[in-house]
C-alpha positions as CSV (number, residue, x, y, z in Angstrom):
1,M,-25.3,10.1,11.4
2,M,-25.6,7.3,9.4
3,R,-23.0,4.2,10.3
4,L,-22.1,2.4,7.0
5,P,-21.3,-1.2,7.2
6,F,-17.5,-2.3,7.7
7,I,-16.4,-3.3,3.9
8,G,-12.6,-3.2,3.0
9,P,-11.1,-2.0,-0.7
10,D,-10.2,-5.8,-1.0
11,R,-13.7,-7.1,-0.7
12,L,-14.7,-4.4,-3.3
13,I,-12.5,-5.7,-5.3
14,R,-13.1,-9.3,-5.6
15,R,-16.5,-8.3,-6.1
16,R,-16.0,-6.3,-9.5
17,S,-15.9,-9.6,-11.6
18,A,-19.8,-10.1,-10.3
19,P,-21.9,-7.2,-11.3
20,G,-25.2,-8.6,-9.9
21,A,-23.4,-8.7,-6.7
22,V,-22.0,-5.3,-6.8
23,W,-25.8,-3.9,-7.6
24,A,-27.0,-5.6,-4.4
25,I,-24.4,-4.4,-2.5
26,L,-25.3,-0.7,-3.5
27,L,-28.8,-1.3,-3.5
28,A,-28.5,-2.3,0.1
29,L,-26.6,0.3,1.2
30,G,-29.0,2.9,-0.4
31,A,-32.2,1.4,1.5
32,A,-29.6,1.4,4.7
33,W,-29.0,5.2,3.9
34,L,-33.1,6.0,3.3
35,A,-34.4,3.5,6.3
36,P,-34.9,5.2,9.7
37,T,-31.9,5.3,11.7
38,A,-32.3,2.9,14.8
39,R,-29.9,5.3,16.9
40,S,-31.7,5.9,19.5
41,D,-30.6,3.6,21.8
42,A,-26.7,4.6,21.7
43,A,-24.7,5.2,24.7
44,I,-22.9,8.5,24.4
45,I,-20.2,9.4,27.3
46,D,-19.3,12.8,27.5
47,L,-16.0,13.6,28.9
48,T,-16.2,16.8,27.9
49,A,-16.7,18.6,31.5
50,G,-13.6,17.1,32.3
51,A,-12.5,16.4,36.2
52,G,-15.1,13.8,37.5
53,S,-16.5,12.6,34.0
54,S,-16.6,9.0,33.2
55,G,-19.0,6.1,32.0
56,T,-19.6,2.3,31.2
57,L,-20.0,0.5,28.0
58,N,-20.1,-2.9,27.8
59,G,-18.5,-3.3,31.2
60,A,-15.4,-1.3,30.8
61,I,-14.7,2.2,32.3
62,F,-13.9,5.5,30.2
63,E,-13.2,8.3,32.3
64,F,-11.4,11.5,31.6
65,D,-7.8,11.9,33.1
66,N,-5.2,14.7,32.4
67,S,-3.6,14.1,36.1
68,R,-0.3,12.2,34.4
69,V,2.4,13.7,32.4
70,G,5.1,12.6,30.6
71,A,8.2,14.0,29.4
72,G,6.8,15.1,25.8
73,T,5.9,12.9,22.8
74,G,6.7,9.3,22.9
75,S,7.2,9.4,26.9
76,L,3.9,7.2,27.7
77,G,5.0,4.1,26.4
78,A,2.8,4.3,23.0
79,F,2.1,1.1,21.0
80,V,-0.2,2.6,18.3
81,R,-0.3,5.8,16.9
82,M,-2.5,6.9,13.9
83,Q,-3.3,10.3,12.0
84,A,-5.7,10.9,9.7
85,V,-8.3,13.8,8.4
86,G,-11.9,13.8,9.1
87,A,-11.9,9.9,10.8
88,E,-8.8,7.3,11.6
89,Q,-8.9,4.1,12.4
90,G,-6.2,1.3,13.1
91,Y,-4.5,-1.1,15.6
92,N,-1.1,-1.8,17.2
93,S,1.3,-4.3,14.9
94,S,4.8,-5.3,14.7
95,S,4.3,-6.4,10.6
96,R,4.5,-4.1,7.8
97,P,3.3,-2.4,5.6
98,V,0.6,-0.8,8.1
99,R,-3.1,-1.4,7.5
100,F,-5.0,2.0,7.8
101,D,-3.9,5.1,9.3
102,E,-1.3,4.1,11.6
103,K,2.2,5.6,12.0
104,T,5.1,3.1,10.6
105,D,7.8,3.6,13.1
106,L,8.0,0.4,15.6
107,A,8.4,2.4,18.7
108,S,5.2,3.7,18.5
109,N,3.2,0.6,16.5
110,H,4.0,-2.4,18.1
111,D,3.0,-5.8,19.6
112,V,2.3,-6.1,23.4
113,K,1.4,-8.7,25.2
114,V,-0.9,-9.6,28.2
115,A,2.0,-9.7,30.6
116,D,2.9,-6.1,29.7
117,L,-0.6,-4.8,30.4
118,P,-0.6,-2.8,33.9
119,I,-3.6,-3.6,36.2
120,V,-5.5,-0.9,38.4
121,Y,-8.5,-1.8,40.7
122,R,-11.6,-0.3,41.4
123,D,-13.8,-1.3,44.2
124,Q,-11.5,-4.4,44.2
125,V,-12.0,-5.3,40.7
126,P,-8.9,-5.9,38.6
127,Y,-8.7,-3.8,35.5
128,Y,-6.4,-3.7,32.8
129,E,-5.6,-0.2,31.9
130,F,-5.0,1.5,28.3
131,I,-4.4,5.2,28.0
132,L,-5.6,7.6,25.6
133,D,-3.3,10.7,24.6
134,A,-5.4,12.5,21.8
135,H,-4.0,15.7,19.7
136,E,-6.7,18.3,18.0
137,A,-5.9,22.0,17.2
138,E,-7.5,24.4,19.6
139,G,-10.3,26.8,18.8
140,G,-13.3,27.2,16.3
141,G,-14.6,24.0,18.0
142,N,-11.8,22.3,16.2
143,E,-10.5,20.7,20.2
144,F,-12.9,17.9,20.2
145,L,-12.8,14.5,19.3
146,S,-15.1,10.9,19.2
147,L,-14.1,7.8,20.2
148,D,-16.4,5.7,17.9
149,R,-14.7,2.1,18.4
150,V,-12.6,0.2,20.7
151,R,-12.4,-3.6,20.0
152,I,-9.5,-5.7,22.1
153,Y,-8.5,-9.0,20.7
154,T,-6.0,-11.9,22.2
155,S,-3.8,-14.1,19.9
156,S,-1.4,-16.7,20.3
157,A,0.5,-15.8,17.6
158,G,2.2,-12.0,16.7
159,L,1.6,-10.5,13.2
160,A,5.5,-9.4,12.9
161,G,6.3,-10.8,9.4
162,G,2.8,-11.7,8.6
163,D,0.0,-9.5,6.8
164,N,-1.9,-7.5,8.8
165,P,-6.0,-8.0,8.0
166,I,-8.0,-5.8,6.8
167,D,-11.1,-6.6,9.1
168,P,-10.1,-6.3,12.7
169,D,-12.2,-9.5,13.4
170,L,-9.3,-11.3,12.1
171,L,-7.0,-10.4,14.7
172,G,-7.8,-12.8,17.1
173,V,-10.7,-14.1,19.9
174,L,-12.4,-10.5,20.9
175,R,-12.3,-10.0,24.3
176,Y,-13.4,-6.4,24.3
177,D,-16.0,-4.5,22.2
178,M,-17.4,-0.5,23.3
179,D,-20.1,-0.8,20.5
180,A,-21.2,-4.5,20.4
181,G,-24.3,-5.0,18.0
182,D,-22.9,-1.6,16.1
183,A,-25.4,0.4,18.4
184,G,-23.3,3.9,17.4
185,N,-21.9,3.9,21.4
186,H,-19.4,6.8,21.5
187,V,-17.2,9.0,23.5
188,R,-17.1,12.5,23.5
189,L,-13.5,14.3,24.3
190,D,-12.1,17.8,24.6
191,T,-8.6,17.5,24.2
192,S,-7.8,21.3,24.9
193,L,-8.5,19.8,28.5
194,S,-4.7,18.4,28.5
195,S,-1.7,20.6,27.8
196,G,-0.9,18.1,24.4
197,S,1.5,15.7,24.0
198,G,2.7,13.9,26.3
199,Q,-0.5,14.0,28.6
200,V,-3.0,11.8,29.3
201,D,-6.3,12.6,28.0
202,M,-8.6,9.3,28.8
203,T,-8.4,6.2,31.0
204,L,-9.8,3.1,29.5
205,L,-10.3,0.3,32.1
206,V,-11.3,-3.2,30.6
207,P,-11.8,-6.0,33.2
208,V,-9.5,-8.6,33.6
209,S,-12.0,-10.9,33.5
210,S,-12.9,-10.0,30.1
211,F,-9.7,-11.7,28.9
212,D,-11.1,-15.0,30.2
213,G,-7.6,-16.1,31.4
214,A,-5.7,-15.2,28.3
215,P,-2.0,-16.5,28.9
216,D,0.4,-13.8,29.9
217,G,2.2,-14.6,26.4
218,H,-0.4,-14.0,24.2
219,Y,-0.4,-10.9,21.9
220,V,-3.2,-8.1,22.6
221,Y,-4.4,-6.0,19.8
222,L,-6.4,-2.8,20.3
223,Y,-8.4,-1.5,17.3
224,S,-10.0,1.5,17.5
225,M,-11.8,4.4,15.6
226,F,-11.9,8.4,15.9
227,G,-13.8,11.1,14.1
228,E,-16.5,9.4,13.1
229,Q,-19.4,11.6,14.7
230,G,-18.4,14.4,12.6
231,T,-20.1,18.0,13.3
232,V,-22.5,17.9,16.5
233,A,-24.0,21.4,17.6
234,G,-20.8,23.5,16.2
235,K,-18.4,21.3,17.8
236,K,-16.0,19.5,15.5
237,F,-15.8,15.8,16.6
238,G,-13.7,14.8,13.5
239,S,-9.9,14.0,13.5
240,G,-7.4,16.8,11.8
241,A,-4.8,18.1,13.6
242,T,-2.0,15.9,14.9
243,F,-2.1,12.1,15.9
244,E,-4.0,10.0,18.3
245,E,-2.1,7.6,20.6
246,W,-2.9,4.5,23.0
247,A,-0.3,4.1,25.3
248,L,0.7,1.7,28.5
249,L,2.3,3.7,30.8
250,L,5.8,3.5,31.4
251,G,7.5,2.8,34.9
252,P,11.2,3.1,35.9
253,E,12.3,-0.2,34.2
254,G,10.0,-0.3,31.5
255,W,6.1,-1.5,31.2
256,S,3.9,-1.1,34.3
257,T,4.1,-3.5,36.4
258,P,0.3,-4.5,38.5
259,V,-0.3,-2.8,41.5
260,P,-2.5,-4.1,43.9
261,E,-5.5,-2.1,45.9
262,P,-4.1,-0.9,49.1
263,A,-6.7,-3.2,51.2
264,T,-5.1,-6.5,48.7
265,A,-1.6,-5.3,49.0
266,G,-2.3,-5.3,53.2
267,M,-3.4,-8.8,53.0
268,M,-0.4,-9.9,51.0
269,A,1.6,-8.3,53.2
270,L,0.1,-10.4,56.1
271,G,0.3,-13.2,53.8
272,A,3.9,-12.7,53.8
273,A,4.4,-12.4,57.4
274,A,2.6,-15.7,57.6
275,L,5.0,-17.4,55.0
276,V,8.2,-16.2,57.2
277,A,6.9,-17.4,60.3
278,L,6.1,-20.7,59.4
279,R,9.7,-21.0,57.8
280,L,11.1,-19.8,61.0
281,R,9.0,-22.0,63.5
282,P,11.6,-25.1,62.8
283,A,14.3,-22.8,63.4
284,L,13.0,-21.9,66.7
285,R,12.2,-25.0,67.6
286,R,15.5,-26.3,67.5
287,R,17.3,-23.4,69.1
288,A,14.6,-24.1,72.3
289,A,15.6,-27.5,71.7
């Protein structure tokens, strides 16, 4: 499937006053459509096999996960929820109106900060964890869905009370892009492998190092697009049924807190014990005296 360049409606409106420029755009698009597509280098992560399936794109890990179940819709700490037929896109923001296919309620579409991101470890490497809860109708090949774009940005200023940009690259500093270079990378999902709303379908792990030391107080914006692959071999990867949502798994007191890997936790415990010993040493010396 040919991927067209991203051109927002506001850009087209500005160009209506310049007919020559409009024709140039149309000719360029036509030439791109007729030219052979260089998609053979596209990386495809197929998670439709279920348990044990995973893959890596530009350093981030995409893995099948239906082991964590909430108490229904809204139980997973969603920070952006979107819905549209065919293809859908959007990013989280507390600003209104929304820009693309996002839901408008603040409970499921709002700002988050670096400090809110849970940290997990793989081979002692820290990753920020984002979880995906996808929903598509079952049967007739409708249960499939493609994840076509993920871009994550950080910014020192939030969008609340401001304008949501039509170009995601204006959200802030780009920290991660699953499809850098527009290669056509995508992830294939089978949403029937989970039990519906409130159950995780996929986990995205982005290296903490990708954020290059972004302060805890900086805002995080995750832009994504689903359904761009359409129908492939009878499998309908377009969006259609209900919403998709990105979430940060909630703990008993709100946002998840970083949990160290067991080996790291052991080292922290030893360090704490050593610190206690150092603090007790003067008291022991006085008592001995």
